[in-house]
C-alpha positions in Angstrom: 0.0 0.0 0.0 1.0 3.6 -0.5 2.1 6.4 1.9 0.0 9.5 1.2 0.6 13.0 2.6 -2.4 15.3 2.7 -1.8 19.0 3.2 -4.6 21.6 3.8 -4.5 25.3 4.5 -8.1 26.5 4.6 -10.0 27.1 7.8 -12.1 24.2 9.1 -15.4 26.0 8.9 -14.8 28.7 6.2 -14.8 26.1 3.4 -15.2 22.3 3.4 -11.6 21.5 2.5 -10.6 20.3 5.9 -13.7 18.1 6.1 -13.0 16.7 2.6 -9.3 16.1 3.5 -10.4 14.2 6.6 -12.9 12.1 4.7 -10.3 11.4 2.0 -7.8 10.4 4.8 -10.3 8.0 6.5 -11.1 6.3 3.2 -7.4 5.9 2.4 -6.7 4.6 5.9 -9.5 2.0 5.5 -7.9 1.0 2.2 -4.8 0.1 4.1 -2.7 3.1 3.2 -0.5 5.1 5.6 -1.7 8.7 5.7 0.0 11.9 7.0 -2.0 15.1 7.5 -0.2 18.4 7.6 -2.2 21.4 8.7 -0.9 24.9 7.9 -2.3 28.4 7.6 -5.9 28.6 8.9 -6.3 24.8 8.8 -4.4 24.6 12.1 -7.7 25.5 13.8 -9.0 22.0 12.8 -6.7 20.7 15.5 -8.1 23.0 18.3 -9.8 21.3 21.2 -13.3 22.4 22.2 -14.8 23.1 18.8 -18.5 24.0 18.9 -19.6 24.5 15.2 -22.9 26.3 14.8 -26.1 24.6 14.0 -27.2 24.4 10.4 -29.9 27.0 9.5 -32.2 24.2 8.2 -32.9 20.8 9.7 -31.4 19.3 12.8 -28.0 18.3 11.5 -25.1 20.4 12.8 -22.0 21.4 11.0 -19.4 18.5 10.8 -17.2 18.8 13.9 -13.6 18.7 12.5 -12.2 18.1 16.0 -14.2 14.9 16.3 -13.4 13.8 12.7 -9.7 14.5 13.3 -9.7 12.4 16.5 -11.5 9.5 14.8 -9.0 9.5 11.9 -6.1 9.6 14.4 -7.6 6.5 16.1 -7.6 4.8 12.7 -3.9 5.6 12.3 -3.7 9.1 10.8 -0.5 11.0 11.7 -1.1 14.7 12.1 1.3 17.7 12.3 0.4 21.3 12.6 2.6 24.1 11.4 4.3 25.7 14.4 4.7 29.1 12.8 1.1 29.2 11.5 -0.2 28.2 15.0 1.9 30.9 16.7 0.7 33.6 14.3 -2.9 32.7 15.2 -2.3 32.5 18.9 -2.9 28.8 19.0 -0.6 27.0 21.5 0.2 23.3 21.7 -1.9 22.9 24.9 -5.0 23.9 23.0 -4.5 21.2 20.3 -6.2 17.8 20.1 -4.1 15.2 21.9 -1.6 13.6 19.5 -1.3 16.5 17.1 2.4 17.3 16.8 3.8 20.8 16.3 6.0 20.9 13.2 7.7 23.0 10.6 7.9 23.2 6.8 10.9 20.9 7.0 8.6 18.2 8.3 6.2 18.7 5.4 9.1 18.5 3.0 10.3 15.3 4.6 6.8 13.8 4.4 6.4 14.8 0.7 9.8 13.4 -0.2 9.1 10.1 1.6 5.5 9.7 0.4 4.3 7.9 -2.7 1.7 10.6 -3.3 0.9 14.1 -2.0 -2.5 15.7 -2.1 -3.2 19.4 -1.4 -6.7 20.5 -0.4 
């Protein structure tokens, strides 16, 4: 099976790219692939603990909770790193992150990309 690195930079609730990246990662993990997720720019907020997305304006379904999806994917084997510089710029400290998310640098992303069979950017 392949090693896939997924990188995403958009905010978790501004667009659905984080949600799509997590769905993609879960499907890849269930297919037997090794998956790495690198969060940078506003996507670092996907790793923030205590998320409370707003209710949808229609129906009873709420917005997908990226924190819960991230934790579920990590239980399935997803490795997650969040850009240290991007987190610091946004006032997000390591203590506020979901357990198991590692603070990292662009060097880590480069290493993942070089070592991966495929890289996908959302």
